[in-house]
C-alpha positions as CSV (number, residue, x, y, z in Angstrom):
1,M,112.4,249.0,7.6
2,Q,112.5,247.8,4.1
3,K,111.3,250.1,1.4
4,S,109.2,248.4,-1.3
5,A,106.7,251.0,-2.5
6,T,107.5,252.9,-5.7
7,L,106.4,256.4,-6.6
8,N,106.5,257.8,-10.2
9,L,106.4,261.5,-10.3
10,R,106.4,264.1,-13.0
11,V,108.2,267.3,-12.1
12,D,109.8,270.3,-13.9
13,P,113.2,269.1,-15.1
14,E,114.9,272.4,-13.9
15,V,113.3,272.1,-10.5
16,K,114.4,268.5,-10.2
17,Q,118.0,269.3,-11.2
18,S,118.1,272.3,-8.8
19,A,116.7,270.1,-5.9
20,E,119.2,267.3,-6.7
21,S,122.1,269.8,-6.5
22,V,121.0,271.0,-3.1
23,L,120.3,267.5,-1.8
24,S,123.7,266.3,-3.0
25,Q,125.3,269.1,-1.0
26,L,123.4,267.9,2.0
27,G,124.4,264.3,1.4
28,L,120.8,263.2,0.6
29,S,119.3,261.4,-2.4
30,M,116.0,262.4,-3.9
31,S,114.5,259.2,-2.6
32,T,115.6,259.9,0.9
33,A,114.3,263.5,0.7
34,V,110.9,262.4,-0.5
35,D,110.8,259.7,2.2
36,M,111.6,262.3,4.8
37,F,108.9,264.6,3.4
38,L,106.3,261.8,3.5
39,R,107.3,260.8,7.1
40,Q,106.8,264.4,8.2
41,V,103.4,264.5,6.5
42,S,102.4,261.4,8.5
43,L,103.8,262.7,11.7
44,T,102.3,266.2,11.5
45,G,99.1,265.2,9.8
46,G,99.6,267.7,7.0
47,I,102.2,269.4,4.8
48,P,105.1,270.2,7.1
49,F,105.6,273.8,5.9
50,R,103.4,276.8,5.3
51,V,101.7,276.7,1.9
52,A,100.5,280.2,0.9
53,L,100.7,282.7,-1.8
54,P,103.4,285.3,-1.3
55,E,102.1,288.5,0.3
56,A,101.9,291.3,-2.2
57,P,102.6,294.8,-1.0
58,R,99.5,296.7,-0.1
59,P,98.6,299.4,-2.6
60,I,99.0,302.9,-1.2
61,E,95.5,304.6,-1.1
62,V,96.7,308.2,-1.7
63,D,93.2,309.6,-1.8
64,S,92.5,308.4,1.8
65,M,95.9,309.5,3.3
66,T,96.6,312.7,5.2
67,D,99.5,314.8,4.0
68,G,101.6,313.5,6.9
69,Q,100.8,309.8,6.0
70,L,101.7,310.4,2.3
71,V,105.0,312.1,3.3
72,E,105.8,309.2,5.6
73,A,105.1,306.6,2.9
74,L,107.2,308.5,0.3
75,S,110.0,308.9,2.9
76,R,110.0,305.2,3.7
77,G,110.3,304.4,0.0
78,L,113.1,306.8,-0.4
79,R,115.0,305.3,2.6
80,E,114.5,301.8,1.2
81,A,116.0,302.9,-2.1
82,E,118.9,304.6,-0.4
83,E,119.6,301.5,1.6
84,G,119.7,299.4,-1.6
85,R,116.5,297.5,-0.7
86,G,114.9,298.4,-4.1
87,V,115.2,297.1,-7.6
88,E,115.7,299.3,-10.7
89,A,112.5,299.7,-12.7
90,S,114.1,298.1,-15.8
91,A,115.1,295.0,-13.9
92,A,111.7,294.8,-12.2
93,F,109.9,295.0,-15.5
94,S,112.2,292.5,-17.1
95,R,111.6,290.0,-14.3
96,M,107.8,290.5,-14.6
97,R,107.9,289.9,-18.3
98,E,110.0,286.8,-17.7
99,E,107.6,285.4,-15.1
100,L,104.5,286.3,-17.0
101,F,105.5,285.4,-20.5
102,G,108.7,283.3,-20.2
103,A,110.6,285.8,-22.3
C-alpha cells in the first residue's frame, strides 16, 4: 500500500531523540513506528496501551492503625530499605525538585 498522507507533529526534542535512538536499535524509522501505532489504534479501536496516571503510594493513616498494623508497616519499610528497594532522601528530594521546577 502506497503511503501518501503527511503528518506534521510537534514533540519535545529530547523525547524525539530518545525515541529515535530506541527505534534505530529496533531497525525502525520514526515514520514506520508512527504508522504501526496508527494501525494499532485502528485495529483496537483505541490507544493500544494503558493510559493512566502512575499510582501513588497510599498514605499511612497512623491514627486509624492498631499497634500491630503500625509495626507491620514500619517493618515492611525497613525490609524494603535493607533490600535496597528504597532511595536516599537527598536523591528523592533532588528528583522531586527537578521534576517540579526543572532545576
